[in-house]
BAFI-3210 file (N, C-alpha, C; in Angstrom, 3 decimals, decimal comma, padded with zeros to 6 digits):
// residues 114
n [1|2|3|4|5|6|7|8|9|10|11|12|13|14|15|16|17|18|19|20|21|22|23|24|25|26|27|28|29|30|31|32|33|34|35|36|37|38|39|40|41|42|43|44|45|46|47|48|49|50|51|52|53|54|55|56|57|58|59|60|61|62|63|64|65|66|67|68|69|70|71|72|73|74|75|76|77|78|79|80|81|82|83|84|85|86|87|88|89|90|91|92|93|94|95|96|97|98|99|100|101|102|103|104|105|106|107|108|109|110|111|112|113|114]
n.u [055,125|056,721|059,113|058,522|058,099|060,629|062,123|060,872|061,564|064,359|064,517|063,303|065,149|067,391|066,513|066,158|068,808|070,022|068,703|069,576|072,329|072,374|071,277|073,218|075,426|074,867|075,850|076,936|075,018|075,923|076,977|078,934|081,683|084,088|087,381|089,617|093,068|095,453|098,967|101,593|104,238|104,282|103,501|101,016|100,210|098,328|097,573|096,893|095,475|094,636|096,249|098,720|100,228|101,372|099,865|099,907|098,470|095,500|095,533|093,608|091,649|090,099|087,601|086,095|082,601|081,599|082,829|084,760|087,844|089,641|092,610|092,811|093,734|092,918|093,513|095,942|095,331|094,803|092,677|090,783|088,545|085,501|083,589|080,436|077,644|074,511|071,484|068,699|065,301|062,702|059,586|057,505|056,889|059,607|063,150|066,208|069,290|072,272|075,830|078,085|080,653|081,935|084,004|083,701|082,016|080,417|079,525|077,380|073,838|071,614|068,610|066,074|063,353|060,931]
n.v [093,681|091,630|093,017|094,792|093,004|091,918|094,190|094,643|092,337|092,617|094,985|094,126|092,174|093,812|095,422|093,456|092,469|094,818|095,184|092,899|093,433|095,841|094,978|093,158|094,727|096,474|098,484|097,353|097,847|099,882|101,299|104,154|105,863|108,482|109,286|111,840|111,524|112,668|113,389|115,441|114,709|112,040|111,096|109,570|107,552|106,005|106,384|103,893|104,280|102,720|100,496|101,566|101,703|102,444|102,371|101,756|103,568|102,175|099,870|097,475|096,503|094,493|095,359|095,119|094,218|093,838|095,553|097,112|098,661|101,066|102,463|105,406|107,567|110,829|113,015|115,019|114,405|112,120|109,517|107,395|105,109|103,825|100,981|099,642|097,499|097,887|099,459|097,477|096,443|094,149|092,522|090,403|087,062|087,108|087,253|088,790|087,444|087,545|086,946|086,925|085,815|085,835|087,622|091,140|091,845|089,684|089,147|090,772|091,039|088,709|088,457|086,269|084,418|082,321]
n.w [061,261|062,340|062,679|064,787|066,936|067,169|067,979|070,425|071,832|071,947|073,449|075,845|076,662|077,070|079,198|081,181|081,465|082,367|084,849|086,236|086,319|087,808|090,282|091,040|091,475|093,504|096,189|099,432|102,373|105,106|108,233|108,509|109,871|110,485|111,632|112,184|111,919|111,253|111,070|110,638|111,012|110,554|107,783|105,652|107,407|110,078|113,487|115,728|118,527|120,795|120,574|120,320|117,979|114,611|111,413|107,860|105,079|103,867|105,393|107,170|110,053|112,592|114,983|118,275|118,529|115,964|114,008|111,500|110,877|108,937|107,730|105,994|103,373|102,405|100,137|101,544|104,109|106,817|107,861|110,055|109,014|110,094|109,841|110,302|111,120|109,370|110,541|111,183|110,770|111,273|110,620|112,650|111,614|111,230|111,977|113,136|112,742|114,206|113,770|115,774|116,115|113,714|111,281|110,323|107,271|107,777|110,322|110,768|111,245|109,749|107,941|108,846|107,924|108,990]
ca.u [054,806|057,891|060,100|058,137|058,340|062,072|062,543|060,347|062,379|065,662|064,315|063,048|066,424|068,248|066,002|066,461|070,253|070,299|068,230|070,489|073,588|072,167|071,106|074,469|076,470|074,400|076,787|076,424|074,624|076,734|077,128|080,332|082,104|085,492|088,122|090,837|094,241|096,624|100,145|102,577|105,511|104,124|102,551|100,510|100,009|097,302|097,914|095,857|095,800|094,452|097,361|099,969|101,017|101,008|099,650|099,957|097,251|094,911|095,516|092,320|091,697|088,795|087,353|084,965|081,261|081,333|083,276|086,027|088,477|090,588|093,407|092,540|094,202|092,081|094,418|097,062|094,796|094,629|091,499|090,392|087,145|084,905|082,440|079,660|076,425|073,391|070,333|067,669|064,067|061,877|058,280|057,310|057,705|061,018|064,105|067,556|070,207|073,662|076,870|079,149|081,980|082,507|084,528|082,848|080,609|079,662|078,953|076,137|072,649|070,939|067,169|065,566|061,888|060,541]
ca.v [093,111|090,902|094,018|095,296|091,941|091,833|095,324|094,430|091,296|093,222|095,919|093,340|091,581|094,889|095,796|092,349|092,489|095,998|094,919|091,931|094,136|096,797|094,264|092,489|095,687|097,382|098,469|096,854|098,872|099,894|102,579|104,558|107,093|108,787|109,987|112,459|111,080|113,176|113,822|115,826|114,024|110,648|111,108|108,309|106,546|106,258|105,889|103,139|104,679|101,651|099,549|102,310|101,431|103,148|101,514|102,487|103,808|100,966|098,777|097,268|095,648|094,260|095,894|094,442|094,700|093,728|096,794|097,065|099,972|101,150|103,683|105,929|108,902|111,667|114,128|114,959|114,086|110,706|109,225|106,012|104,885|102,746|100,388|098,774|096,948|098,818|099,251|096,712|096,116|093,170|092,249|088,991|086,143|087,196|087,603|089,140|086,496|087,973|085,918|087,735|085,191|086,021|088,973|092,070|092,115|088,440|089,155|091,559|090,210|088,285|088,311|084,906|084,344|080,897]
ca.w [062,562|062,816|063,080|066,104|067,906|067,328|068,801|071,775|072,453|072,229|074,549|077,056|077,070|077,578|080,521|082,083|081,721|083,193|086,208|086,846|086,583|088,902|091,548|091,390|091,826|094,547|097,308|100,705|103,333|106,322|108,920|108,356|110,540|110,216|112,677|111,665|112,669|110,547|111,818|109,630|111,240|110,118|106,663|105,100|108,449|111,090|114,818|116,436|119,901|121,781|120,440|120,321|116,769|113,383|110,247|106,598|104,307|103,302|106,373|107,845|111,226|113,224|116,322|118,917|118,215|114,525|113,377|110,783|110,759|107,828|107,607|104,652|103,050|101,544|099,890|102,483|105,433|107,135|108,675|110,279|108,655|110,873|109,166|111,186|110,519|109,244|111,408|110,474|111,473|110,571|111,234|112,992|112,402|110,844|113,025|112,712|113,359|114,089|113,891|116,366|116,071|112,376|111,033|109,585|107,522|107,980|111,674|110,769|111,262|108,522|108,157|108,718|107,996|108,980]
c.u [056,017|058,969|059,783|058,390|059,835|062,597|062,078|061,174|063,747|065,552|064,100|064,334|067,349|067,814|066,345|067,944|070,617|069,875|069,132|071,799|073,447|072,037|072,394|075,535|076,032|075,362|076,127|076,074|075,511|076,654|078,614|080,574|083,601|086,098|089,400|092,015|095,537|097,730|101,227|103,933|105,481|103,117|102,189|100,403|098,882|097,783|096,706|096,159|095,687|095,560|098,716|100,857|100,512|100,856|099,622|098,574|096,775|094,826|094,136|092,520|090,309|088,767|086,191|083,629|080,931|081,631|084,601|086,554|089,474|091,292|093,268|093,074|093,248|092,874|095,618|096,619|094,615|093,456|091,448|088,902|086,657|083,642|081,737|078,369|075,330|072,305|069,262|066,465|063,296|060,568|058,171|056,577|059,196|061,875|065,420|068,507|071,645|074,610|078,116|080,540|082,670|083,054|083,519|083,040|079,776|079,001|077,656|074,937|072,115|069,464|066,776|064,064|061,473|059,347]
c.v [092,402|091,863|094,557|094,252|091,844|092,969|095,150|093,385|091,854|094,173|095,172|092,699|092,633|095,314|094,711|092,323|093,666|095,771|093,929|092,612|095,082|096,070|093,578|093,464|096,673|097,335|097,976|098,022|098,756|101,262|102,917|105,836|107,260|109,543|110,542|112,053|111,570|113,631|114,156|115,136|112,569|110,590|109,688|107,187|106,978|105,668|105,170|103,330|103,536|100,600|100,246|102,036|102,273|102,131|102,384|102,619|102,500|099,799|098,691|096,352|095,574|094,875|095,128|095,045|094,702|095,039|096,529|098,486|099,925|102,494|104,166|107,338|109,588|112,936|113,975|114,574|112,584|110,543|107,735|105,954|103,683|102,274|099,452|098,372|098,005|098,491|098,521|096,498|095,127|092,996|090,764|088,277|086,188|087,638|088,032|088,233|086,973|086,777|086,579|087,119|085,371|087,434|089,820|091,838|090,861|088,389|089,958|090,619|089,904|088,092|086,865|084,942|082,882|080,641]
c.w [063,157|063,309|064,470|067,190|068,187|068,208|070,248|072,522|072,836|073,417|075,871|077,573|077,667|078,978|081,537|082,448|082,614|084,635|086,938|087,213|087,763|090,233|091,981|091,857|092,896|095,714|098,587|101,617|104,565|106,959|108,865|109,147|110,302|111,394|112,058|112,542|112,019|111,483|110,799|109,800|110,786|108,968|106,212|106,134|109,376|112,408|115,399|117,914|120,901|121,711|120,469|119,124|115,606|112,262|109,002|105,974|103,683|104,269|107,031|109,046|111,842|114,614|116,944|118,476|116,738|113,797|112,675|110,659|109,609|107,864|106,167|104,497|102,096|101,303|100,808|103,891|105,599|108,107|108,973|109,981|109,458|110,159|110,140|110,488|110,409|110,258|110,602|111,379|110,625|111,323|111,538|111,860|112,048|112,025|112,385|113,476|113,169|114,215|114,473|116,326|114,718|112,218|110,266|108,090|107,773|109,351|111,761|110,696|109,874|108,862|107,889|108,904|107,899|108,091]
res [m|e|m|r|v|s|r|a|v|v|l|a|k|a|v|l|i|s|l|v|f|i|s|a|t|r|p|a|d|a|a|v|s|m|e|f|v|g|d|p|e|h|p|d|t|c|l|i|e|e|k|g|i|r|v|k|d|g|h|t|w|a|l|p|g|c|v|e|a|q|c|s|g|y|g|e|d|m|y|i|d|y|y|s|c|p|s|m|q|v|s|p|p|c|k|i|l|p|a|p|s|l|p|y|p|a|c|c|g|k|v|f|c|p]
***
């Protein structure tokens, strides 16, 4: 009997640790889009057209409307990845409270339930 209890306790602890690990490592939800910006004359760079400048692979910058952009290389191709807030819906009395003055992703709405 003692052997079965011991196995049950070990199994319960393993499940609990796994659930904590999974919930702590869940990726953040976001909307993502990509724009091809490859230029063979300027490898490993992205052209930010609205600013007229080139940035290197890995460079990130903020855009209006709670959007973050990142220059990313995939193989020999270069893209600008755009990350924005996920679509959310809540039921009353809960509300979505955005923080537009903060940088992405902190500017995305947070659910508040009174």
